[in-house]
PDB file of N, CA, C and O in Angstrom:
ATOM      1  N   MET A   1      -8.326  -0.314 -38.395  1.00  0.00           N
ATOM      2  CA  MET A   1      -7.957  -1.571 -37.848  1.00  0.00           C
ATOM      3  C   MET A   1      -6.497  -1.618 -37.573  1.00  0.00           C
ATOM      4  O   MET A   1      -6.085  -2.028 -36.488  1.00  0.00           O
ATOM      5  N   ARG A   2      -5.725  -1.226 -38.486  1.00  0.00           N
ATOM      6  CA  ARG A   2      -4.312  -1.249 -38.216  1.00  0.00           C
ATOM      7  C   ARG A   2      -3.867  -0.355 -37.051  1.00  0.00           C
ATOM      8  O   ARG A   2      -3.037  -0.744 -36.229  1.00  0.00           O
ATOM      9  N   THR A   3      -4.452   0.871 -37.003  1.00  0.00           N
ATOM     10  CA  THR A   3      -4.175   1.721 -35.810  1.00  0.00           C
ATOM     11  C   THR A   3      -4.524   1.036 -34.384  1.00  0.00           C
ATOM     12  O   THR A   3      -3.853   1.158 -33.359  1.00  0.00           O
ATOM     13  N   ARG A   4      -5.532   0.407 -34.515  1.00  0.00           N
ATOM     14  CA  ARG A   4      -6.119  -0.365 -33.336  1.00  0.00           C
ATOM     15  C   ARG A   4      -5.058  -1.440 -32.896  1.00  0.00           C
ATOM     16  O   ARG A   4      -4.694  -1.509 -31.722  1.00  0.00           O
ATOM     17  N   LEU A   5      -4.614  -2.206 -33.792  1.00  0.00           N
ATOM     18  CA  LEU A   5      -3.599  -3.246 -33.587  1.00  0.00           C
ATOM     19  C   LEU A   5      -2.374  -2.607 -33.105  1.00  0.00           C
ATOM     20  O   LEU A   5      -1.828  -3.083 -32.109  1.00  0.00           O
ATOM     21  N   LEU A   6      -1.891  -1.614 -33.675  1.00  0.00           N
ATOM     22  CA  LEU A   6      -0.666  -0.853 -33.334  1.00  0.00           C
ATOM     23  C   LEU A   6      -0.738  -0.354 -31.912  1.00  0.00           C
ATOM     24  O   LEU A   6       0.204  -0.503 -31.133  1.00  0.00           O
ATOM     25  N   ASN A   7      -1.893   0.252 -31.579  1.00  0.00           N
ATOM     26  CA  ASN A   7      -2.105   0.761 -30.224  1.00  0.00           C
ATOM     27  C   ASN A   7      -2.074  -0.398 -29.126  1.00  0.00           C
ATOM     28  O   ASN A   7      -1.489  -0.294 -28.048  1.00  0.00           O
ATOM     29  N   LEU A   8      -2.729  -1.422 -29.519  1.00  0.00           N
ATOM     30  CA  LEU A   8      -2.710  -2.560 -28.623  1.00  0.00           C
ATOM     31  C   LEU A   8      -1.375  -3.233 -28.473  1.00  0.00           C
ATOM     32  O   LEU A   8      -1.086  -3.707 -27.374  1.00  0.00           O
ATOM     33  N   ALA A   9      -0.531  -3.318 -29.486  1.00  0.00           N
ATOM     34  CA  ALA A   9       0.845  -3.678 -29.433  1.00  0.00           C
ATOM     35  C   ALA A   9       1.616  -2.937 -28.537  1.00  0.00           C
ATOM     36  O   ALA A   9       2.294  -3.476 -27.662  1.00  0.00           O
ATOM     37  N   VAL A  10       1.540  -1.554 -28.731  1.00  0.00           N
ATOM     38  CA  VAL A  10       2.313  -0.519 -27.981  1.00  0.00           C
ATOM     39  C   VAL A  10       1.903  -0.702 -26.465  1.00  0.00           C
ATOM     40  O   VAL A  10       2.798  -0.715 -25.620  1.00  0.00           O
ATOM     41  N   CYS A  11       0.644  -0.837 -26.109  1.00  0.00           N
ATOM     42  CA  CYS A  11       0.269  -1.009 -24.758  1.00  0.00           C
ATOM     43  C   CYS A  11       0.820  -2.256 -24.104  1.00  0.00           C
ATOM     44  O   CYS A  11       1.177  -2.231 -22.926  1.00  0.00           O
ATOM     45  N   LEU A  12       0.893  -3.299 -24.814  1.00  0.00           N
ATOM     46  CA  LEU A  12       1.417  -4.648 -24.395  1.00  0.00           C
ATOM     47  C   LEU A  12       2.833  -4.532 -24.166  1.00  0.00           C
ATOM     48  O   LEU A  12       3.326  -5.055 -23.167  1.00  0.00           O
ATOM     49  N   VAL A  13       3.578  -3.859 -25.047  1.00  0.00           N
ATOM     50  CA  VAL A  13       5.051  -3.711 -24.708  1.00  0.00           C
ATOM     51  C   VAL A  13       5.321  -2.743 -23.549  1.00  0.00           C
ATOM     52  O   VAL A  13       6.220  -2.989 -22.745  1.00  0.00           O
ATOM     53  N   LEU A  14       4.531  -1.610 -23.446  1.00  0.00           N
ATOM     54  CA  LEU A  14       4.786  -0.766 -22.225  1.00  0.00           C
ATOM     55  C   LEU A  14       4.465  -1.503 -21.017  1.00  0.00           C
ATOM     56  O   LEU A  14       5.259  -1.504 -20.075  1.00  0.00           O
ATOM     57  N   SER A  15       3.280  -2.179 -20.966  1.00  0.00           N
ATOM     58  CA  SER A  15       2.876  -2.825 -19.773  1.00  0.00           C
ATOM     59  C   SER A  15       3.775  -3.995 -19.353  1.00  0.00           C
ATOM     60  O   SER A  15       3.946  -4.183 -18.149  1.00  0.00           O
ATOM     61  N   SER A  16       4.368  -4.803 -20.260  1.00  0.00           N
ATOM     62  CA  SER A  16       5.274  -5.809 -20.060  1.00  0.00           C
ATOM     63  C   SER A  16       6.548  -5.220 -19.482  1.00  0.00           C
ATOM     64  O   SER A  16       7.142  -5.797 -18.571  1.00  0.00           O
ATOM     65  N   GLY A  17       6.991  -4.029 -20.026  1.00  0.00           N
ATOM     66  CA  GLY A  17       8.269  -3.332 -19.439  1.00  0.00           C
ATOM     67  C   GLY A  17       7.941  -2.883 -18.094  1.00  0.00           C
ATOM     68  O   GLY A  17       8.910  -2.928 -17.335  1.00  0.00           O
ATOM     69  N   LEU A  18       6.866  -2.465 -17.582  1.00  0.00           N
ATOM     70  CA  LEU A  18       6.588  -2.061 -16.240  1.00  0.00           C
ATOM     71  C   LEU A  18       6.666  -3.313 -15.363  1.00  0.00           C
ATOM     72  O   LEU A  18       7.303  -3.276 -14.310  1.00  0.00           O
ATOM     73  N   ALA A  19       6.080  -4.342 -15.738  1.00  0.00           N
ATOM     74  CA  ALA A  19       6.180  -5.590 -14.908  1.00  0.00           C
ATOM     75  C   ALA A  19       7.411  -6.017 -14.786  1.00  0.00           C
ATOM     76  O   ALA A  19       7.657  -6.540 -13.700  1.00  0.00           O
ATOM     77  N   LEU A  20       8.416  -5.957 -15.681  1.00  0.00           N
ATOM     78  CA  LEU A  20       9.820  -6.378 -15.640  1.00  0.00           C
ATOM     79  C   LEU A  20      10.676  -5.403 -14.743  1.00  0.00           C
ATOM     80  O   LEU A  20      11.696  -5.804 -14.183  1.00  0.00           O
ATOM     81  N   ALA A  21      10.219  -4.098 -14.628  1.00  0.00           N
ATOM     82  CA  ALA A  21      10.908  -3.188 -13.928  1.00  0.00           C
ATOM     83  C   ALA A  21      10.725  -3.287 -12.342  1.00  0.00           C
ATOM     84  O   ALA A  21      11.438  -2.657 -11.560  1.00  0.00           O
ATOM     85  N   GLN A  22       9.831  -4.032 -12.002  1.00  0.00           N
ATOM     86  CA  GLN A  22       9.501  -4.143 -10.506  1.00  0.00           C
ATOM     87  C   GLN A  22      10.648  -4.850  -9.810  1.00  0.00           C
ATOM     88  O   GLN A  22      11.298  -5.753 -10.339  1.00  0.00           O
ATOM     89  N   SER A  23      10.845  -4.399  -8.640  1.00  0.00           N
ATOM     90  CA  SER A  23      11.887  -5.027  -7.921  1.00  0.00           C
ATOM     91  C   SER A  23      11.435  -6.356  -7.299  1.00  0.00           C
ATOM     92  O   SER A  23      10.314  -6.480  -6.805  1.00  0.00           O
ATOM     93  N   PRO A  24      12.381  -7.387  -7.339  1.00  0.00           N
ATOM     94  CA  PRO A  24      12.009  -8.695  -6.753  1.00  0.00           C
ATOM     95  C   PRO A  24      11.650  -8.598  -5.260  1.00  0.00           C
ATOM     96  O   PRO A  24      12.133  -7.743  -4.517  1.00  0.00           O
ATOM     97  N   ALA A  25      10.796  -9.505  -4.887  1.00  0.00           N
ATOM     98  CA  ALA A  25      10.213  -9.500  -3.475  1.00  0.00           C
ATOM     99  C   ALA A  25      11.461 -10.060  -2.641  1.00  0.00           C
ATOM    100  O   ALA A  25      12.187 -10.949  -3.086  1.00  0.00           O
ATOM    101  N   GLU A  26      11.639  -9.473  -1.425  1.00  0.00           N
ATOM    102  CA  GLU A  26      12.511  -9.915  -0.540  1.00  0.00           C
ATOM    103  C   GLU A  26      12.137 -11.348   0.021  1.00  0.00           C
ATOM    104  O   GLU A  26      10.976 -11.673   0.270  1.00  0.00           O
ATOM    105  N   LYS A  27      13.236 -12.173   0.195  1.00  0.00           N
ATOM    106  CA  LYS A  27      13.067 -13.573   0.942  1.00  0.00           C
ATOM    107  C   LYS A  27      12.748 -13.251   2.330  1.00  0.00           C
ATOM    108  O   LYS A  27      13.339 -12.397   2.990  1.00  0.00           O
ATOM    109  N   PRO A  28      11.653 -14.078   2.795  1.00  0.00           N
ATOM    110  CA  PRO A  28      11.462 -14.045   4.428  1.00  0.00           C
ATOM    111  C   PRO A  28      12.528 -14.528   5.105  1.00  0.00           C
ATOM    112  O   PRO A  28      13.209 -15.498   4.773  1.00  0.00           O
ATOM    113  N   ASN A  29      12.695 -13.703   6.250  1.00  0.00           N
ATOM    114  CA  ASN A  29      13.709 -14.126   7.193  1.00  0.00           C
ATOM    115  C   ASN A  29      13.091 -15.027   8.200  1.00  0.00           C
ATOM    116  O   ASN A  29      11.981 -14.706   8.625  1.00  0.00           O
ATOM    117  N   PRO A  30      13.727 -16.249   8.698  1.00  0.00           N
ATOM    118  CA  PRO A  30      13.260 -17.051   9.602  1.00  0.00           C
ATOM    119  C   PRO A  30      12.960 -16.355  10.935  1.00  0.00           C
ATOM    120  O   PRO A  30      13.752 -15.478  11.281  1.00  0.00           O
ATOM    121  N   GLY A  31      11.970 -16.621  11.685  1.00  0.00           N
ATOM    122  CA  GLY A  31      11.788 -15.994  12.982  1.00  0.00           C
ATOM    123  C   GLY A  31      12.564 -16.604  13.977  1.00  0.00           C
ATOM    124  O   GLY A  31      13.296 -17.543  13.666  1.00  0.00           O
ATOM    125  N   PRO A  32      12.494 -16.132  15.319  1.00  0.00           N
ATOM    126  CA  PRO A  32      13.275 -16.700  16.391  1.00  0.00           C
ATOM    127  C   PRO A  32      12.819 -18.147  16.635  1.00  0.00           C
ATOM    128  O   PRO A  32      13.608 -18.944  17.143  1.00  0.00           O
ATOM    129  N   GLU A  33      11.548 -18.523  16.287  1.00  0.00           N
ATOM    130  CA  GLU A  33      11.124 -19.853  16.671  1.00  0.00           C
ATOM    131  C   GLU A  33      11.943 -20.880  15.763  1.00  0.00           C
ATOM    132  O   GLU A  33      12.137 -22.017  16.195  1.00  0.00           O
ATOM    133  N   HIS A  34      12.391 -20.526  14.600  1.00  0.00           N
ATOM    134  CA  HIS A  34      13.110 -21.394  13.776  1.00  0.00           C
ATOM    135  C   HIS A  34      14.563 -21.673  14.387  1.00  0.00           C
ATOM    136  O   HIS A  34      15.143 -22.731  14.144  1.00  0.00           O
ATOM    137  N   LYS A  35      15.052 -20.800  15.089  1.00  0.00           N
ATOM    138  CA  LYS A  35      16.384 -20.958  15.803  1.00  0.00           C
ATOM    139  C   LYS A  35      16.275 -21.975  16.829  1.00  0.00           C
ATOM    140  O   LYS A  35      17.260 -22.625  17.179  1.00  0.00           O
ATOM    141  N   LYS A  36      15.068 -22.151  17.349  1.00  0.00           N
ATOM    142  CA  LYS A  36      14.866 -23.015  18.522  1.00  0.00           C
ATOM    143  C   LYS A  36      14.573 -24.528  18.129  1.00  0.00           C
ATOM    144  O   LYS A  36      14.280 -25.365  18.983  1.00  0.00           O
ATOM    145  N   LEU A  37      14.671 -24.806  16.829  1.00  0.00           N
ATOM    146  CA  LEU A  37      14.365 -25.953  16.263  1.00  0.00           C
ATOM    147  C   LEU A  37      15.459 -26.685  15.737  1.00  0.00           C
ATOM    148  O   LEU A  37      16.035 -26.196  14.765  1.00  0.00           O
ATOM    149  N   GLY A  38      15.873 -27.820  16.220  1.00  0.00           N
ATOM    150  CA  GLY A  38      17.115 -28.522  15.587  1.00  0.00           C
ATOM    151  C   GLY A  38      16.552 -29.859  14.947  1.00  0.00           C
ATOM    152  O   GLY A  38      15.692 -30.567  15.470  1.00  0.00           O
ATOM    153  N   TYR A  39      17.137 -30.074  13.807  1.00  0.00           N
ATOM    154  CA  TYR A  39      16.617 -31.214  13.010  1.00  0.00           C
ATOM    155  C   TYR A  39      17.808 -31.968  12.425  1.00  0.00           C
ATOM    156  O   TYR A  39      18.601 -31.408  11.669  1.00  0.00           O
ATOM    157  N   PHE A  40      17.911 -33.144  12.756  1.00  0.00           N
ATOM    158  CA  PHE A  40      19.039 -34.054  12.262  1.00  0.00           C
ATOM    159  C   PHE A  40      18.581 -35.422  11.577  1.00  0.00           C
ATOM    160  O   PHE A  40      17.714 -36.158  12.050  1.00  0.00           O
ATOM    161  N   VAL A  41      19.210 -35.633  10.526  1.00  0.00           N
ATOM    162  CA  VAL A  41      18.978 -36.906   9.747  1.00  0.00           C
ATOM    163  C   VAL A  41      20.174 -37.979   9.795  1.00  0.00           C
ATOM    164  O   VAL A  41      21.338 -37.636  10.003  1.00  0.00           O
ATOM    165  N   ASP A  42      19.848 -39.076   9.621  1.00  0.00           N
ATOM    166  CA  ASP A  42      20.898 -40.169   9.819  1.00  0.00           C
ATOM    167  C   ASP A  42      20.451 -41.344   8.765  1.00  0.00           C
ATOM    168  O   ASP A  42      19.340 -41.490   8.256  1.00  0.00           O
ATOM    169  N   GLU A  43      21.544 -42.084   8.593  1.00  0.00           N
ATOM    170  CA  GLU A  43      21.338 -43.357   7.879  1.00  0.00           C
ATOM    171  C   GLU A  43      22.365 -44.355   8.525  1.00  0.00           C
ATOM    172  O   GLU A  43      23.582 -44.177   8.460  1.00  0.00           O
ATOM    173  N   ALA A  44      21.791 -45.382   9.130  1.00  0.00           N
ATOM    174  CA  ALA A  44      22.759 -46.348   9.768  1.00  0.00           C
ATOM    175  C   ALA A  44      22.111 -47.795   9.666  1.00  0.00           C
ATOM    176  O   ALA A  44      20.920 -48.026   9.459  1.00  0.00           O
ATOM    177  N   LYS A  45      23.077 -48.679   9.842  1.00  0.00           N
ATOM    178  CA  LYS A  45      22.702 -50.056   9.638  1.00  0.00           C
ATOM    179  C   LYS A  45      22.098 -50.492  11.113  1.00  0.00           C
ATOM    180  O   LYS A  45      22.681 -50.286  12.177  1.00  0.00           O
ATOM    181  N   MET A  46      20.839 -51.124  10.970  1.00  0.00           N
ATOM    182  CA  MET A  46      20.094 -51.681  12.129  1.00  0.00           C
ATOM    183  C   MET A  46      19.681 -52.993  11.765  1.00  0.00           C
ATOM    184  O   MET A  46      18.924 -53.119  10.802  1.00  0.00           O
ATOM    185  N   GLY A  47      20.081 -54.007  12.416  1.00  0.00           N
ATOM    186  CA  GLY A  47      19.521 -55.264  12.072  1.00  0.00           C
ATOM    187  C   GLY A  47      19.893 -55.847  10.665  1.00  0.00           C
ATOM    188  O   GLY A  47      19.140 -56.563  10.005  1.00  0.00           O
ATOM    189  N   GLY A  48      21.134 -55.454  10.293  1.00  0.00           N
ATOM    190  CA  GLY A  48      21.673 -55.818   8.973  1.00  0.00           C
ATOM    191  C   GLY A  48      21.041 -54.977   7.711  1.00  0.00           C
ATOM    192  O   GLY A  48      21.425 -55.174   6.559  1.00  0.00           O
ATOM    193  N   LYS A  49      20.067 -54.054   8.042  1.00  0.00           N
ATOM    194  CA  LYS A  49      19.498 -53.280   6.992  1.00  0.00           C
ATOM    195  C   LYS A  49      19.856 -51.694   7.275  1.00  0.00           C
ATOM    196  O   LYS A  49      19.960 -51.190   8.393  1.00  0.00           O
ATOM    197  N   MET A  50      20.018 -51.029   6.025  1.00  0.00           N
ATOM    198  CA  MET A  50      20.261 -49.577   6.191  1.00  0.00           C
ATOM    199  C   MET A  50      18.870 -48.873   6.531  1.00  0.00           C
ATOM    200  O   MET A  50      17.857 -49.113   5.873  1.00  0.00           O
ATOM    201  N   VAL A  51      18.893 -48.064   7.510  1.00  0.00           N
ATOM    202  CA  VAL A  51      17.704 -47.431   7.991  1.00  0.00           C
ATOM    203  C   VAL A  51      17.934 -45.995   8.123  1.00  0.00           C
ATOM    204  O   VAL A  51      18.917 -45.566   8.726  1.00  0.00           O
ATOM    205  N   LYS A  52      16.969 -45.154   7.521  1.00  0.00           N
ATOM    206  CA  LYS A  52      16.981 -43.718   7.644  1.00  0.00           C
ATOM    207  C   LYS A  52      16.301 -43.293   8.762  1.00  0.00           C
ATOM    208  O   LYS A  52      15.196 -43.783   8.996  1.00  0.00           O
ATOM    209  N   SER A  53      16.876 -42.292   9.644  1.00  0.00           N
ATOM    210  CA  SER A  53      16.159 -41.820  10.771  1.00  0.00           C
ATOM    211  C   SER A  53      16.251 -40.401  10.893  1.00  0.00           C
ATOM    212  O   SER A  53      17.202 -39.869  10.321  1.00  0.00           O
ATOM    213  N   ARG A  54      15.410 -39.646  11.556  1.00  0.00           N
ATOM    214  CA  ARG A  54      15.423 -38.306  11.772  1.00  0.00           C
ATOM    215  C   ARG A  54      15.177 -38.012  13.267  1.00  0.00           C
ATOM    216  O   ARG A  54      14.413 -38.728  13.915  1.00  0.00           O
ATOM    217  N   TYR A  55      15.815 -36.973  13.811  1.00  0.00           N
ATOM    218  CA  TYR A  55      15.655 -36.558  15.312  1.00  0.00           C
ATOM    219  C   TYR A  55      15.400 -35.119  15.319  1.00  0.00           C
ATOM    220  O   TYR A  55      16.171 -34.366  14.723  1.00  0.00           O
ATOM    221  N   SER A  56      14.359 -34.669  15.958  1.00  0.00           N
ATOM    222  CA  SER A  56      14.099 -33.262  16.086  1.00  0.00           C
ATOM    223  C   SER A  56      14.096 -32.827  17.509  1.00  0.00           C
ATOM    224  O   SER A  56      13.715 -33.608  18.381  1.00  0.00           O
ATOM    225  N   ILE A  57      14.531 -31.537  17.811  1.00  0.00           N
ATOM    226  CA  ILE A  57      14.541 -31.082  19.063  1.00  0.00           C
ATOM    227  C   ILE A  57      13.933 -29.592  19.057  1.00  0.00           C
ATOM    228  O   ILE A  57      14.410 -28.799  18.244  1.00  0.00           O
ATOM    229  N   LYS A  58      12.951 -29.187  19.882  1.00  0.00           N
ATOM    230  CA  LYS A  58      12.434 -28.020  19.847  1.00  0.00           C
ATOM    231  C   LYS A  58      12.586 -27.417  21.339  1.00  0.00           C
ATOM    232  O   LYS A  58      12.064 -27.948  22.320  1.00  0.00           O
ATOM    233  N   GLU A  59      13.301 -26.340  21.385  1.00  0.00           N
ATOM    234  CA  GLU A  59      13.475 -25.630  22.616  1.00  0.00           C
ATOM    235  C   GLU A  59      12.245 -24.901  23.083  1.00  0.00           C
ATOM    236  O   GLU A  59      11.821 -23.970  22.397  1.00  0.00           O
ATOM    237  N   LEU A  60      11.675 -25.229  24.131  1.00  0.00           N
ATOM    238  CA  LEU A  60      10.532 -24.646  24.768  1.00  0.00           C
ATOM    239  C   LEU A  60      10.951 -23.371  25.628  1.00  0.00           C
ATOM    240  O   LEU A  60      10.286 -22.339  25.546  1.00  0.00           O
ATOM    241  N   SER A  61      12.004 -23.460  26.408  1.00  0.00           N
ATOM    242  CA  SER A  61      12.545 -22.459  27.324  1.00  0.00           C
ATOM    243  C   SER A  61      14.010 -22.774  27.402  1.00  0.00           C
ATOM    244  O   SER A  61      14.446 -23.795  26.871  1.00  0.00           O
ATOM    245  N   PRO A  62      14.837 -21.879  28.089  1.00  0.00           N
ATOM    246  CA  PRO A  62      16.164 -22.047  28.436  1.00  0.00           C
ATOM    247  C   PRO A  62      16.384 -23.438  29.236  1.00  0.00           C
ATOM    248  O   PRO A  62      17.484 -23.989  29.268  1.00  0.00           O
ATOM    249  N   THR A  63      15.275 -23.931  29.854  1.00  0.00           N
ATOM    250  CA  THR A  63      15.398 -25.033  30.698  1.00  0.00           C
ATOM    251  C   THR A  63      14.744 -26.359  30.264  1.00  0.00           C
ATOM    252  O   THR A  63      14.868 -27.394  30.920  1.00  0.00           O
ATOM    253  N   SER A  64      14.005 -26.263  29.063  1.00  0.00           N
ATOM    254  CA  SER A  64      13.221 -27.393  28.656  1.00  0.00           C
ATOM    255  C   SER A  64      13.195 -27.613  27.100  1.00  0.00           C
ATOM    256  O   SER A  64      13.446 -26.689  26.327  1.00  0.00           O
ATOM    257  N   TYR A  65      12.900 -28.792  26.708  1.00  0.00           N
ATOM    258  CA  TYR A  65      12.794 -28.992  25.349  1.00  0.00           C
ATOM    259  C   TYR A  65      12.060 -30.337  24.923  1.00  0.00           C
ATOM    260  O   TYR A  65      12.057 -31.301  25.689  1.00  0.00           O
ATOM    261  N   THR A  66      11.486 -30.375  23.776  1.00  0.00           N
ATOM    262  CA  THR A  66      10.827 -31.557  23.375  1.00  0.00           C
ATOM    263  C   THR A  66      11.824 -32.222  22.318  1.00  0.00           C
ATOM    264  O   THR A  66      12.702 -31.584  21.737  1.00  0.00           O
ATOM    265  N   PHE A  67      11.559 -33.688  22.128  1.00  0.00           N
ATOM    266  CA  PHE A  67      12.353 -34.386  21.211  1.00  0.00           C
ATOM    267  C   PHE A  67      11.597 -35.420  20.501  1.00  0.00           C
ATOM    268  O   PHE A  67      10.644 -35.924  21.095  1.00  0.00           O
ATOM    269  N   LYS A  68      11.888 -35.813  19.302  1.00  0.00           N
ATOM    270  CA  LYS A  68      11.169 -36.882  18.652  1.00  0.00           C
ATOM    271  C   LYS A  68      12.185 -37.578  17.762  1.00  0.00           C
ATOM    272  O   LYS A  68      12.956 -36.950  17.035  1.00  0.00           O
ATOM    273  N   TRP A  69      12.154 -38.851  17.848  1.00  0.00           N
ATOM    274  CA  TRP A  69      13.089 -39.720  16.971  1.00  0.00           C
ATOM    275  C   TRP A  69      12.237 -40.575  16.215  1.00  0.00           C
ATOM    276  O   TRP A  69      11.377 -41.231  16.803  1.00  0.00           O
ATOM    277  N   GLU A  70      12.396 -40.654  14.817  1.00  0.00           N
ATOM    278  CA  GLU A  70      11.653 -41.382  13.822  1.00  0.00           C
ATOM    279  C   GLU A  70      12.448 -42.148  12.864  1.00  0.00           C
ATOM    280  O   GLU A  70      13.496 -41.689  12.409  1.00  0.00           O
ATOM    281  N   THR A  71      11.963 -43.371  12.518  1.00  0.00           N
ATOM    282  CA  THR A  71      12.705 -44.148  11.456  1.00  0.00           C
ATOM    283  C   THR A  71      11.809 -44.267  10.319  1.00  0.00           C
ATOM    284  O   THR A  71      10.593 -44.200  10.504  1.00  0.00           O
ATOM    285  N   GLN A  72      12.343 -44.454   9.049  1.00  0.00           N
ATOM    286  CA  GLN A  72      11.699 -44.508   7.863  1.00  0.00           C
ATOM    287  C   GLN A  72      11.461 -46.099   7.479  1.00  0.00           C
ATOM    288  O   GLN A  72      12.477 -46.777   7.329  1.00  0.00           O
ATOM    289  N   GLY A  73      10.369 -46.633   7.337  1.00  0.00           N
ATOM    290  CA  GLY A  73      10.034 -47.953   6.959  1.00  0.00           C
ATOM    291  C   GLY A  73      10.237 -48.232   5.559  1.00  0.00           C
ATOM    292  O   GLY A  73      10.362 -47.316   4.747  1.00  0.00           O
ATOM    293  N   GLU A  74      10.277 -49.440   5.235  1.00  0.00           N
ATOM    294  CA  GLU A  74      10.483 -49.905   3.816  1.00  0.00           C
ATOM    295  C   GLU A  74       9.400 -49.280   2.899  1.00  0.00           C
ATOM    296  O   GLU A  74       9.652 -49.065   1.713  1.00  0.00           O
ATOM    297  N   ASP A  75       8.153 -48.979   3.465  1.00  0.00           N
ATOM    298  CA  ASP A  75       7.059 -48.376   2.682  1.00  0.00           C
ATOM    299  C   ASP A  75       7.254 -46.756   2.555  1.00  0.00           C
ATOM    300  O   ASP A  75       6.427 -46.057   1.970  1.00  0.00           O
ATOM    301  N   GLY A  76       8.451 -46.230   3.173  1.00  0.00           N
ATOM    302  CA  GLY A  76       8.577 -44.782   3.029  1.00  0.00           C
ATOM    303  C   GLY A  76       7.952 -44.118   4.140  1.00  0.00           C
ATOM    304  O   GLY A  76       8.281 -42.943   4.300  1.00  0.00           O
ATOM    305  N   ALA A  77       7.090 -44.633   4.974  1.00  0.00           N
ATOM    306  CA  ALA A  77       6.385 -43.952   6.058  1.00  0.00           C
ATOM    307  C   ALA A  77       7.238 -43.841   7.190  1.00  0.00           C
ATOM    308  O   ALA A  77       7.991 -44.766   7.493  1.00  0.00           O
ATOM    309  N   TRP A  78       7.176 -42.665   7.910  1.00  0.00           N
ATOM    310  CA  TRP A  78       7.976 -42.326   9.069  1.00  0.00           C
ATOM    311  C   TRP A  78       7.128 -42.823  10.262  1.00  0.00           C
ATOM    312  O   TRP A  78       5.928 -42.589  10.405  1.00  0.00           O
ATOM    313  N   GLN A  79       7.973 -43.597  11.167  1.00  0.00           N
ATOM    314  CA  GLN A  79       7.296 -44.179  12.376  1.00  0.00           C
ATOM    315  C   GLN A  79       7.965 -43.591  13.676  1.00  0.00           C
ATOM    316  O   GLN A  79       9.195 -43.557  13.707  1.00  0.00           O
ATOM    317  N   THR A  80       7.310 -43.169  14.648  1.00  0.00           N
ATOM    318  CA  THR A  80       7.817 -42.607  15.837  1.00  0.00           C
ATOM    319  C   THR A  80       8.476 -43.796  16.681  1.00  0.00           C
ATOM    320  O   THR A  80       7.825 -44.762  17.078  1.00  0.00           O
ATOM    321  N   VAL A  81       9.677 -43.635  16.880  1.00  0.00           N
ATOM    322  CA  VAL A  81      10.425 -44.558  17.849  1.00  0.00           C
ATOM    323  C   VAL A  81      10.394 -44.048  19.331  1.00  0.00           C
ATOM    324  O   VAL A  81      10.163 -44.794  20.283  1.00  0.00           O
ATOM    325  N   MET A  82      10.621 -42.847  19.424  1.00  0.00           N
ATOM    326  CA  MET A  82      10.545 -42.236  20.768  1.00  0.00           C
ATOM    327  C   MET A  82      10.355 -40.763  20.772  1.00  0.00           C
ATOM    328  O   MET A  82      10.953 -40.049  19.968  1.00  0.00           O
ATOM    329  N   GLU A  83       9.477 -40.260  21.722  1.00  0.00           N
ATOM    330  CA  GLU A  83       9.456 -38.792  21.784  1.00  0.00           C
ATOM    331  C   GLU A  83       9.120 -38.400  23.312  1.00  0.00           C
ATOM    332  O   GLU A  83       8.614 -39.243  24.054  1.00  0.00           O
ATOM    333  N   GLY A  84       9.379 -37.251  23.708  1.00  0.00           N
ATOM    334  CA  GLY A  84       9.327 -36.791  25.032  1.00  0.00           C
ATOM    335  C   GLY A  84       9.696 -35.386  25.270  1.00  0.00           C
ATOM    336  O   GLY A  84       9.920 -34.593  24.356  1.00  0.00           O
ATOM    337  N   LYS A  85       9.753 -35.095  26.541  1.00  0.00           N
ATOM    338  CA  LYS A  85      10.088 -33.707  27.022  1.00  0.00           C
ATOM    339  C   LYS A  85      11.145 -33.935  28.121  1.00  0.00           C
ATOM    340  O   LYS A  85      11.119 -34.839  28.957  1.00  0.00           O
ATOM    341  N   SER A  86      12.104 -32.948  27.985  1.00  0.00           N
ATOM    342  CA  SER A  86      13.215 -33.065  29.097  1.00  0.00           C
ATOM    343  C   SER A  86      13.294 -31.674  29.603  1.00  0.00           C
ATOM    344  O   SER A  86      13.156 -30.690  28.877  1.00  0.00           O
ATOM    345  N   THR A  87      13.533 -31.628  30.953  1.00  0.00           N
ATOM    346  CA  THR A  87      13.604 -30.465  31.811  1.00  0.00           C
ATOM    347  C   THR A  87      14.828 -30.380  32.534  1.00  0.00           C
ATOM    348  O   THR A  87      15.278 -31.409  33.039  1.00  0.00           O
ATOM    349  N   LYS A  88      15.473 -29.220  32.663  1.00  0.00           N
ATOM    350  CA  LYS A  88      16.787 -29.147  33.419  1.00  0.00           C
ATOM    351  C   LYS A  88      16.596 -29.057  34.817  1.00  0.00           C
ATOM    352  O   LYS A  88      15.824 -28.210  35.265  1.00  0.00           O
ATOM    353  N   VAL A  89      17.225 -29.850  35.573  1.00  0.00           N
ATOM    354  CA  VAL A  89      17.082 -29.886  37.169  1.00  0.00           C
ATOM    355  C   VAL A  89      18.119 -28.927  37.641  1.00  0.00           C
ATOM    356  O   VAL A  89      19.248 -29.009  37.156  1.00  0.00           O
ATOM    357  N   SER A  90      17.840 -28.003  38.566  1.00  0.00           N
ATOM    358  CA  SER A  90      18.814 -27.115  39.082  1.00  0.00           C
ATOM    359  C   SER A  90      19.394 -27.687  40.351  1.00  0.00           C
ATOM    360  O   SER A  90      20.264 -27.069  40.965  1.00  0.00           O
TER     361      SER A  90
END
């Protein structure tokens, strides 16, 4: 019985050492699509109240992008104020 417990203890110690010896996983690098996404946050006074807003821009091509402007209500929910697509005219 003692030998069995000793063998089990040795196996646990050795296996935990192997798990600790593994190299940490590399952090993922953002892809090119992340570089084409802009995200801005703001807090400003509107109608006498402080209001949080966020504005996002996603580049679709060198000549066009989509945008979205949202404000946060008193209940914490985000509401779209404006969204659209812009295209460069040559």
